[in-house]
DSSP file (Angstrom, degrees, kcal/mol; ACC not computed):
  #  RESIDUE AA STRUCTURE BP1 BP2  ACC     N-H-->O    O-->H-N    N-H-->O    O-->H-N    TCO  KAPPA ALPHA  PHI   PSI    X-CA   Y-CA   Z-CA
    1    1 A M     >        0   0    0      0, 0.0     4,-2.0     0, 0.0     5,-0.2   0.000 360.0 360.0 360.0 -36.1    9.6   -3.7   50.5
    2    2 A N  H  >  +     0   0    0      1,-0.2     4,-2.2     2,-0.2     5,-0.1   0.890 360.0  49.6 -65.0 -40.7    9.4   -5.5   47.2
    3    3 A Q  H  > S+     0   0    0      2,-0.2     4,-2.4     1,-0.2    -1,-0.2   0.877 108.3  54.1 -65.1 -38.0    7.8   -2.4   45.5
    4    4 A F  H  > S+     0   0    0      2,-0.2     4,-2.2     1,-0.2    -2,-0.2   0.940 110.8  44.1 -61.5 -48.6   10.5   -0.2   46.9
    5    5 A I  H  X S+     0   0    0     -4,-2.0     4,-2.7     1,-0.2     5,-0.2   0.889 113.0  53.3 -62.8 -39.3   13.3   -2.3   45.4
    6    6 A Q  H  X S+     0   0    0     -4,-2.2     4,-2.3     1,-0.2    -1,-0.2   0.897 108.9  49.1 -64.1 -39.1   11.4   -2.6   42.2
    7    7 A R  H  X S+     0   0    0     -4,-2.4     4,-2.4     2,-0.2    -2,-0.2   0.895 111.3  48.5 -65.8 -41.1   11.1    1.2   42.0
    8    8 A I  H  X S+     0   0    0     -4,-2.2     4,-2.6     2,-0.2     5,-0.2   0.930 113.3  47.3 -65.4 -45.0   14.8    1.7   42.7
    9    9 A A  H  X S+     0   0    0     -4,-2.7     4,-2.5     1,-0.2     5,-0.2   0.907 113.0  49.5 -63.7 -41.1   15.8   -0.9   40.0
   10   10 A N  H  X S+     0   0    0     -4,-2.3     4,-2.4    -5,-0.2    -2,-0.2   0.902 111.9  48.1 -63.8 -42.3   13.4    0.7   37.5
   11   11 A Y  H  X S+     0   0    0     -4,-2.4     4,-2.5     2,-0.2    -2,-0.2   0.927 113.5  46.5 -64.4 -46.5   14.8    4.2   38.2
   12   12 A I  H  X S+     0   0    0     -4,-2.6     4,-2.4     2,-0.2     5,-0.2   0.920 113.3  49.1 -64.2 -43.2   18.4    3.1   37.9
   13   13 A A  H  X S+     0   0    0     -4,-2.5     4,-2.9    -5,-0.2     5,-0.2   0.933 112.6  48.2 -62.6 -44.7   17.7    1.1   34.7
   14   14 A N  H  X S+     0   0    0     -4,-2.4     4,-3.0    -5,-0.2     5,-0.3   0.913 111.3  49.4 -61.9 -42.4   15.9    4.1   33.1
   15   15 A E  H  X S+     0   0    0     -4,-2.5     4,-2.3     2,-0.2     5,-0.3   0.930 115.5  43.4 -63.7 -45.6   18.6    6.5   34.0
   16   16 A I  H  X S+     0   0    0     -4,-2.4     4,-2.6    -5,-0.2     5,-0.2   0.945 116.8  46.4 -64.6 -48.1   21.3    4.3   32.5
   17   17 A L  H  X S+     0   0    0     -4,-2.9     4,-2.6    -5,-0.2     5,-0.2   0.938 115.5  44.5 -63.5 -48.5   19.3    3.5   29.5
   18   18 A I  H  X S+     0   0    0     -4,-3.0     4,-2.3    -5,-0.2    -1,-0.2   0.924 116.8  44.7 -67.1 -43.8   18.2    7.0   28.7
   19   19 A K  H  X S+     0   0    0     -4,-2.3     4,-1.6    -5,-0.3    -1,-0.2   0.886 113.9  51.1 -66.1 -36.0   21.6    8.6   29.3
   20   20 A G  H  X S+     0   0    0     -4,-2.6     4,-0.7    -5,-0.3    -2,-0.2   0.921 113.6  43.2 -67.4 -41.2   23.3    5.8   27.3
   21   21 A L  H  < S+     0   0    0     -4,-2.6     3,-0.5    -5,-0.2    -2,-0.2   0.859 110.6  55.5 -71.7 -35.0   21.0    6.3   24.3
   22   22 A A  H  < S+     0   0    0     -4,-2.3    -1,-0.2     1,-0.2    -2,-0.2   0.840 113.1  42.4 -67.9 -31.0   21.2   10.1   24.5
   23   23 A E  H  < S+     0   0    0     -4,-1.6     2,-0.5    -5,-0.2    -1,-0.2   0.548  91.3 104.0 -90.9  -8.2   24.9    9.9   24.2
   24   24 A S     X  -     0   0    0     -4,-0.7     4,-1.9    -3,-0.5     5,-0.1  -0.630  54.3-161.7 -80.6 120.6   25.0    7.2   21.6
   25   25 A R  H  > S+     0   0    0     -2,-0.5     4,-2.3     2,-0.2     5,-0.2   0.866  91.9  54.8 -65.0 -36.2   25.8    8.5   18.1
   26   26 A T  H  > S+     0   0    0      2,-0.2     4,-2.4     1,-0.2     5,-0.2   0.928 108.1  48.1 -65.7 -45.3   24.4    5.4   16.5
   27   27 A F  H  > S+     0   0    0      1,-0.2     4,-2.8     2,-0.2    -1,-0.2   0.909 110.6  52.1 -59.5 -42.2   21.1    5.8   18.2
   28   28 A Q  H  X S+     0   0    0     -4,-1.9     4,-2.3     1,-0.2    -2,-0.2   0.900 110.2  48.0 -62.5 -41.2   21.0    9.4   17.2
   29   29 A R  H  X S+     0   0    0     -4,-2.3     4,-2.6     2,-0.2     5,-0.2   0.909 112.6  48.6 -66.3 -40.7   21.6    8.6   13.6
   30   30 A V  H  X S+     0   0    0     -4,-2.4     4,-2.4     1,-0.2    -2,-0.2   0.932 113.0  48.3 -63.7 -44.8   18.9    5.8   13.6
   31   31 A A  H  X S+     0   0    0     -4,-2.8     4,-2.3     1,-0.2    -2,-0.2   0.888 112.7  47.9 -63.2 -40.0   16.4    8.2   15.2
   32   32 A L  H  X S+     0   0    0     -4,-2.3     4,-2.5     2,-0.2    -2,-0.2   0.912 112.8  48.1 -69.9 -41.6   17.2   11.0   12.7
   33   33 A R  H  X S+     0   0    0     -4,-2.6     4,-2.2     2,-0.2    -2,-0.2   0.886 112.6  49.0 -63.4 -38.6   16.9    8.6    9.7
   34   34 A T  H  X S+     0   0    0     -4,-2.4     4,-2.3    -5,-0.2    -2,-0.2   0.933 111.4  49.5 -66.1 -44.4   13.6    7.3   11.1
   35   35 A H  H  X S+     0   0    0     -4,-2.3     4,-2.2     1,-0.2    -2,-0.2   0.934 113.2  46.2 -59.4 -48.1   12.3   10.8   11.6
   36   36 A N  H  X S+     0   0    0     -4,-2.5     4,-2.3     1,-0.2    -1,-0.2   0.875 111.4  51.8 -63.1 -39.0   13.2   11.8    8.1
   37   37 A T  H  X S+     0   0    0     -4,-2.2     4,-2.2     2,-0.2    -1,-0.2   0.910 111.0  47.4 -66.6 -42.5   11.7    8.7    6.5
   38   38 A I  H  X S+     0   0    0     -4,-2.3     4,-2.1     2,-0.2    -2,-0.2   0.891 111.7  50.2 -68.1 -41.2    8.4    9.2    8.3
   39   39 A Q  H  X S+     0   0    0     -4,-2.2     4,-2.3     2,-0.2    -2,-0.2   0.903 110.9  49.4 -65.2 -40.9    8.3   12.9    7.3
   40   40 A D  H  X S+     0   0    0     -4,-2.3     4,-3.1     2,-0.2     5,-0.3   0.906 110.3  51.0 -61.3 -42.8    9.0   11.9    3.6
   41   41 A M  H  X S+     0   0    0     -4,-2.2     4,-1.4     1,-0.2    -2,-0.2   0.898 110.2  49.7 -62.3 -40.8    6.3    9.3    3.8
   42   42 A K  H  X S+     0   0    0     -4,-2.1     4,-0.6     2,-0.2    -1,-0.2   0.913 115.0  43.6 -65.3 -43.0    3.8   11.9    5.2
   43   43 A K  H  X S+     0   0    0     -4,-2.3     4,-0.6     1,-0.2     3,-0.3   0.939 122.4  36.6 -67.5 -47.4    4.7   14.4    2.4
   44   44 A G  H  X S+     0   0    0     -4,-3.1     4,-2.8     1,-0.2     5,-0.2   0.575  96.7  85.5 -82.8  -9.8    4.7   11.9   -0.5
   45   45 A G  H  X S+     0   0    0     -4,-1.4     4,-2.4    -5,-0.3    -1,-0.2   0.922  92.6  41.6 -62.1 -47.6    1.8    9.9    0.8
   46   46 A I  H  X S+     0   0    0     -4,-0.6     4,-2.5    -3,-0.3    -1,-0.2   0.919 117.4  47.4 -68.6 -43.0   -1.0   12.0   -0.6
   47   47 A E  H  X S+     0   0    0     -4,-0.6     4,-2.4     1,-0.2    -2,-0.2   0.911 113.2  49.9 -64.1 -38.3    0.8   12.5   -4.0
   48   48 A N  H  X S+     0   0    0     -4,-2.8     4,-2.2     2,-0.2    -2,-0.2   0.920 111.4  47.9 -66.0 -43.3    1.6    8.7   -4.1
   49   49 A I  H  X S+     0   0    0     -4,-2.4     4,-2.5    -5,-0.2    -1,-0.2   0.909 112.3  49.3 -64.8 -41.7   -2.0    7.8   -3.4
   50   50 A N  H  X S+     0   0    0     -4,-2.5     4,-2.2     1,-0.2    -2,-0.2   0.904 111.1  48.9 -66.0 -40.5   -3.3   10.2   -6.0
   51   51 A S  H  X S+     0   0    0     -4,-2.4     4,-2.2     2,-0.2    -1,-0.2   0.884 111.4  50.4 -67.5 -36.7   -0.9    8.9   -8.7
   52   52 A K  H  X S+     0   0    0     -4,-2.2     4,-2.7     2,-0.2    -2,-0.2   0.911 110.0  49.9 -64.4 -42.9   -1.9    5.3   -7.9
   53   53 A L  H  X S+     0   0    0     -4,-2.5     4,-2.5     1,-0.2    -2,-0.2   0.895 110.0  51.0 -64.1 -39.0   -5.6    6.2   -8.2
   54   54 A D  H  X S+     0   0    0     -4,-2.2     4,-2.5     2,-0.2    -1,-0.2   0.920 110.9  48.3 -60.9 -42.7   -4.9    7.9  -11.5
   55   55 A D  H  X S+     0   0    0     -4,-2.2     4,-2.7     2,-0.2    -2,-0.2   0.922 112.5  48.5 -62.2 -44.3   -3.1    4.8  -12.7
   56   56 A V  H  X S+     0   0    0     -4,-2.7     4,-2.6     1,-0.2     5,-0.2   0.904 112.4  48.7 -65.7 -40.0   -5.9    2.5  -11.6
   57   57 A H  H  X S+     0   0    0     -4,-2.5     4,-2.4     2,-0.2    -1,-0.2   0.912 112.6  48.1 -64.4 -42.4   -8.5    4.7  -13.3
   58   58 A K  H  X S+     0   0    0     -4,-2.5     4,-2.5     2,-0.2    -2,-0.2   0.922 113.5  46.4 -65.4 -43.7   -6.6    4.8  -16.5
   59   59 A A  H  X S+     0   0    0     -4,-2.7     4,-2.6     2,-0.2    -2,-0.2   0.891 113.5  49.3 -66.0 -38.9   -6.1    1.0  -16.5
   60   60 A A  H  X S+     0   0    0     -4,-2.6     4,-2.2     2,-0.2    -1,-0.2   0.886 111.8  48.7 -65.4 -38.8   -9.8    0.4  -15.7
   61   61 A S  H  X S+     0   0    0     -4,-2.4     4,-2.4    -5,-0.2    -2,-0.2   0.927 113.3  47.3 -68.6 -43.2  -10.8    2.7  -18.5
   62   62 A E  H  X S+     0   0    0     -4,-2.5     4,-3.1     2,-0.2     5,-0.3   0.921 111.9  49.6 -62.8 -43.8   -8.5    1.0  -20.9
   63   63 A A  H  X S+     0   0    0     -4,-2.6     4,-2.3     1,-0.2    -1,-0.2   0.896 112.3  47.9 -62.4 -40.3   -9.7   -2.4  -19.9
   64   64 A A  H  X S+     0   0    0     -4,-2.2     4,-1.4     2,-0.2    -1,-0.2   0.891 114.6  46.4 -65.7 -41.3  -13.3   -1.4  -20.3
   65   65 A Y  H  X S+     0   0    0     -4,-2.4     4,-1.9     2,-0.2    -2,-0.2   0.936 116.0  43.8 -68.1 -47.5  -12.7    0.2  -23.7
   66   66 A Y  H  X S+     0   0    0     -4,-3.1     4,-1.5     1,-0.2    -2,-0.2   0.844 111.2  54.4 -70.8 -33.3  -10.6   -2.8  -25.0
   67   67 A S  H  < S+     0   0    0     -4,-2.3     4,-0.2    -5,-0.3    -1,-0.2   0.857 114.2  40.5 -70.8 -31.7  -13.1   -5.4  -23.6
   68   68 A T  H  < S+     0   0    0     -4,-1.4     3,-0.3    -5,-0.2     4,-0.2   0.810 117.9  46.0 -85.4 -28.9  -16.1   -3.8  -25.4
   69   69 A S  H  < S+     0   0    0     -4,-1.9     4,-0.2     1,-0.2    -2,-0.2   0.705 118.0  40.5 -87.7 -17.1  -14.3   -3.0  -28.7
   70   70 A T  S  X S+     0   0    0     -4,-1.5     4,-2.7    -5,-0.2     5,-0.2   0.241  79.6 105.3-115.1  14.7  -12.6   -6.4  -29.1
   71   71 A K  H  > S+     0   0    0     -3,-0.3     4,-1.4    -4,-0.2    -1,-0.1   0.947  86.0  41.6 -62.5 -47.4  -15.2   -8.8  -28.0
   72   72 A S  H  > S+     0   0    0     -4,-0.2     4,-0.8     1,-0.2    -1,-0.2   0.890 116.9  49.1 -70.3 -34.6  -16.2  -10.1  -31.5
   73   73 A K  H  > S+     0   0    0      1,-0.2     4,-1.3    -4,-0.2     3,-0.5   0.897 109.6  51.6 -69.5 -39.3  -12.5  -10.2  -32.6
   74   74 A A  H  < S+     0   0    0     -4,-2.7    -1,-0.2     1,-0.2    -2,-0.2   0.803 104.1  58.0 -66.9 -28.6  -11.4  -12.1  -29.6
   75   75 A A  H  < S+     0   0    0     -4,-1.4    -1,-0.2    -5,-0.2    -2,-0.2   0.782 111.9  39.6 -72.2 -27.4  -14.0  -14.7  -30.0
   76   76 A T  H  < S+     0   0    0     -4,-0.8     2,-0.5    -3,-0.5    -1,-0.2   0.656 103.5  73.8 -96.8 -17.5  -12.9  -15.6  -33.5
   77   77 A K  S  < S-     0   0    0     -4,-1.3    -1,-0.1     2,-0.0    -4,-0.0  -0.871  93.4 -61.7-110.0 127.3   -9.0  -15.5  -33.2
   78   78 A G  S    S-     0   0    0     -2,-0.5     3,-0.1     2,-0.0    -1,-0.0   0.381  86.9 -21.2  45.9-166.8   -6.8  -18.1  -31.4
   79   79 A P  S    S-     0   0    0      0, 0.0    -2,-0.0     0, 0.0     2,-0.0  -0.283  79.6 -89.7 -72.1 159.3   -6.7  -19.1  -27.7
   80   80 A P        -     0   0    0      0, 0.0    -5,-0.0     0, 0.0    -2,-0.0  -0.345  41.1-115.7 -67.9 151.4   -8.1  -16.9  -25.0
   81   81 A T        -     0   0    0     -3,-0.1     3,-0.1     1,-0.1    -7,-0.0  -0.669  31.5-109.6 -88.0 144.6   -5.9  -14.3  -23.5
   82   82 A P        -     0   0    0      0, 0.0     3,-0.1     0, 0.0    -1,-0.1  -0.330  41.7 -95.9 -72.2 157.7   -5.1  -14.7  -19.7
   83   83 A P        -     0   0    0      0, 0.0     6,-0.1     0, 0.0     2,-0.0  -0.251  48.0 -88.4 -70.0 160.7   -6.7  -12.1  -17.4
   84   84 A Q        -     0   0    0      5,-0.2     2,-0.2     4,-0.1     9,-0.1  -0.326  43.2-140.4 -62.8 148.3   -4.6   -9.1  -16.2
   85   85 A S     >  +     0   0    0      4,-0.1     4,-0.8    -3,-0.1     3,-0.3  -0.667  56.7  30.4-107.4 170.4   -2.5   -9.6  -13.2
   86   86 A G  H  > S-     0   0    0     -2,-0.2     4,-1.7     1,-0.2     5,-0.1  -0.323 113.0 -40.4  80.7-165.8   -1.9   -7.2  -10.3
   87   87 A F  H  > S+     0   0    0      1,-0.2     4,-2.6     2,-0.2     5,-0.2   0.845 135.6  56.9 -68.4 -37.5   -4.2   -4.5   -9.0
   88   88 A A  H  > S+     0   0    0     -3,-0.3     4,-2.3     1,-0.2    -1,-0.2   0.891 107.2  50.0 -60.9 -40.1   -5.4   -3.4  -12.4
   89   89 A G  H  X S+     0   0    0     -4,-0.8     4,-2.6     2,-0.2    -1,-0.2   0.885 109.8  51.0 -64.4 -39.1   -6.5   -7.0  -13.1
   90   90 A F  H  X S+     0   0    0     -4,-1.7     4,-2.8     2,-0.2     5,-0.2   0.927 111.0  47.2 -63.5 -44.8   -8.4   -7.1   -9.8
   91   91 A V  H  X S+     0   0    0     -4,-2.6     4,-2.4     1,-0.2    -2,-0.2   0.899 113.2  49.5 -63.7 -40.5  -10.2   -3.8  -10.5
   92   92 A S  H  X S+     0   0    0     -4,-2.3     4,-2.1     2,-0.2    -2,-0.2   0.935 114.3  43.4 -64.2 -45.7  -11.1   -5.0  -14.0
   93   93 A A  H  X S+     0   0    0     -4,-2.6     4,-2.2     2,-0.2    -2,-0.2   0.894 113.6  52.3 -66.9 -40.0  -12.4   -8.4  -12.7
   94   94 A F  H  X S+     0   0    0     -4,-2.8     4,-2.2    -5,-0.2    -1,-0.2   0.911 109.4  49.3 -63.8 -42.2  -14.2   -6.8   -9.8
   95   95 A G  H  X S+     0   0    0     -4,-2.4     4,-2.5    -5,-0.2    -2,-0.2   0.903 110.0  51.4 -61.2 -41.9  -15.9   -4.3  -12.2
   96   96 A K  H  X S+     0   0    0     -4,-2.1     4,-2.3     1,-0.2    -2,-0.2   0.902 110.0  49.3 -63.3 -39.6  -17.0   -7.2  -14.5
   97   97 A E  H  X S+     0   0    0     -4,-2.2     4,-2.7     2,-0.2    -2,-0.2   0.907 111.7  48.4 -65.4 -41.2  -18.5   -9.0  -11.6
   98   98 A I  H  X S+     0   0    0     -4,-2.2     4,-2.2     2,-0.2     6,-0.2   0.921 111.6  49.3 -66.2 -42.8  -20.4   -6.0  -10.4
   99   99 A R  H  X>S+     0   0    0     -4,-2.5     5,-2.5     1,-0.2     4,-0.8   0.893 112.4  49.2 -61.6 -39.1  -21.7   -5.3  -13.9
  100  100 A K  H ><5S+     0   0    0     -4,-2.3     3,-0.6     1,-0.2    -2,-0.2   0.927 111.2  48.8 -65.5 -43.9  -22.8   -8.9  -14.1
  101  101 A D  H 3<5S+     0   0    0     -4,-2.7    -2,-0.2     1,-0.2    -1,-0.2   0.865 115.5  44.2 -64.7 -35.8  -24.6   -8.8  -10.8
  102  102 A L  H 3<5S-     0   0    0     -4,-2.2    -1,-0.2    -5,-0.2    -2,-0.2   0.553 112.2-118.2 -88.0  -6.9  -26.4   -5.6  -11.7
  103  103 A G  T <<5 +     0   0    0     -4,-0.8     2,-0.4    -3,-0.6    -3,-0.2   0.742  65.4 142.5  77.6  22.9  -27.3   -6.8  -15.2
  104  104 A I      < -     0   0    0     -5,-2.5    -1,-0.3    -6,-0.2    -2,-0.1  -0.827  56.4  -8.2 -97.0 134.2  -25.3   -4.1  -16.9
  105  105 A G  S    S-     0   0    0     -2,-0.4    -9,-0.0    -3,-0.1     0, 0.0  -0.228 102.3 -33.3  81.5-168.8  -23.4   -5.0  -20.1
  106  106 A G              0   0    0      1,-0.2    -3,-0.0    -2,-0.0     0, 0.0   0.831 360.0 360.0 -58.7-121.1  -22.9   -8.4  -21.7
  107  107 A K              0   0    0     -4,-0.0    -1,-0.2     0, 0.0    -2,-0.1   0.468 360.0 360.0 -27.2 360.0  -22.4  -11.7  -19.9
């Protein structure tokens, strides 16, 4: 008997909820905005990832070039410069550690 009452309550709640949401203009607007946002993310996702990878590669290349060409100058002038921040700094520091572990390059 308990399952029967539970099924009836579940059916009634689903009917009211589904019909109420289907007729709600606010819910329809939210659903449409969500759909459009997800579609835009899917379209721009690959382009966004490729542009970020290009930026990281450029920053890592610049960091590698500047770190090798300015080692002797940096050692003789003023206080040390702080490390880069953000993702580019992480990639640069990670690359330095890998080179150190493999015995490639200076330090």
